[in-house]
N, C-alpha and C positions, 0 to 999 in steps of 0.2 A: 504494500500500500504506500501511496505517496501523499504528501501534503503540498498543495500548490497555493501560493498566495497571489491574489490578484488585486492590484491597486485600481481604485475607481478612476473613471475618466475625468477630464478637465471640468472643474466645478465653477459655479457662479461666484464663489468666494474668491476665486483667483483672478477675476476680471478687476482691473484697477488695483492689483496687489500692491501693497498690503492693506489698502484702505477698506476693503470689503471683508476682512477676516472677522468682523463682528456682526455679520449678517446671520440671522437665525435660519437654520435648515436650508442651506443652499443646495440646489439641485445641479444636475449636469447642464452644461452649455450645449449648444448644437455641435460644437467641436468635440466635446466629451462624448456625446452620443455617437458620433461617427467613429471616434476612437474605439469605443466598446464594440460597435458593429464590426469593425475591422478585426478586433481581437477575437471575436466569435468564430471567425474562420480558422483560427489557430488552435482552438481548444475543443477537445472531444470529451463529452460527458457520457459516462456509462449510467444506466438506470440505477445502479446501486450506489453511485457516488453521492456524497453528502456535501451540501453547500452551507457554509456559515456566513452570515451577512451582518456587518456592523449596522446597528439601528440608526443610521443617518440617511437622509433623503438621497444624497449622491451615491451611496453604496447600494441602496435599495433599487434606484433607477438603473445602476450598472447591472445588478442581478437580474432585473426584469428583462433587460435587453440581451443578456448573455446566456442565461440558463434555461434549458428546455423545461417545460412544465412537469415532466415526468420525474424530475429529480427532487429529492427531499431537501428543502431549504429550512434553515433555522436562523432566528435572530439570536445574537448573544452580545451583551454589553462587554464581554471579555475580548471582543475583537473591535470594540469601538475605538475612537481616536485616542492616541497616546503620543505624547511628545517624545522626540528623540533628538538629541540626548535628553534624558529625563531630568527634570529639575522641579521638585515639588514647590519651590518658591515661585515659579512662573504662574501667572494667572492664565487659565485656559481661554482660548478664543471662543466667542459665542458660536462661531460656525462649527465647532466641534461638540456642541451639546447633542446628546443622543435623544431620540424619541423615548417617551415613557412606554411601558407595556400597554397602558390604556390607549395611547395615541396610535399604537400599532395594531391593536386588536380588531378594529373594524375594517380598515381598508385592506389588510393583508391576512385574510382568513386562511389562505393556503399555506402560510409560513408559520412554523411552530417556534417556540422559545426554548433555548437550552437553559435549563435552570440549575442543574447540578447541586441542588439543595442549598444554593448560595443566594443571597440577596444583593447581587451586584448591580441591580438596576438603580439603586439609590446612591451607590458609591461609584464615582467616576474612576476608571483606570487611568485617566489622564494625569491625575496628581498623586496616585498611589506610589508609595515608596517601592523600590525595586524588589525587596524581599516579599512584601505582600502580593505584588503583581506576579512574581515568580511562582508563589504557592498556588494562586488562582489559575494562572495560565497553564501550569503543569497539570492541574485537574482537567482543564479543557483539552489539552493535548492527549491526556490519557483517554478521555471520552472519544476523541477522534480516532485513536488507535483501535478502539473496540468496534468501530463501524465496519460494515462489510466491504465497502468500496473505498475509493480515494476520497480525500477531503479537500475541498476548495474553500479558501477563506477570502472573502471579498472585503477589503478593509482599506487602511490608510498607510502612507509611507512610514510614519513613525511607529505605528503598531506592528507593521510587518517587520521592521528592523528589530524591535524588541523581541519578537518571537524568534527571529533568526538567531539572535544571541542565545536565547534559551535552548535552541536546538544545537548549540555548540559552535556557531560561527564567531570568529574573533576579529577585532579590529575594524568593525563596521563604522562608517561615517555617513554623513548625509550624501556623500557622492555615491553611496551604494543604494540610494533610494531607487525604486523601480520606475518612478515617473508615471505619467498619466496612462492609464489602461495597460500597465505593465504586468508581467507575470513572472513568478519564480517558483520553481519546484525544489524543495529542500531535499538534499541527499541524506540528511541525518535523522529522518523521521523513523 
């Protein structure tokens, strides 16, 4: 089994960067949508594959454009936005606020929530210290390993880098970010 990380396409919060980072729930731009449609030609999903989606508008839109309906998709705050490098002193941007469970329950009835017995919906992984994030993220990775197929995580550059470090990669910097609608399959899963 593999774990593949997919970064969402170009988002509205990146128009007039950095001035729009405090816009709530930015979606994909037309460029972002075309990036995801181009990426769709490169990825093959098997029916038993599992897709984890960050509960933000831009990642949900990426998933809806990318993933066939027959695949199991789950929301998880554990793949929500997370700064990289992490500094709990930094104030998170408004654009990185995740939807609540209640906000997700009506429009996305086909997508389930990964709970793992944790209440991570109230606690943002964006400001969590590395130790706490590591414990919770390891639980999510263990859940992924128990799935029948491959796991695809549709998320954000900082979050993906944090998971890559948990999976054993060293020396990552912002230059290792995937960029818009990028993908990366970990060899250490």
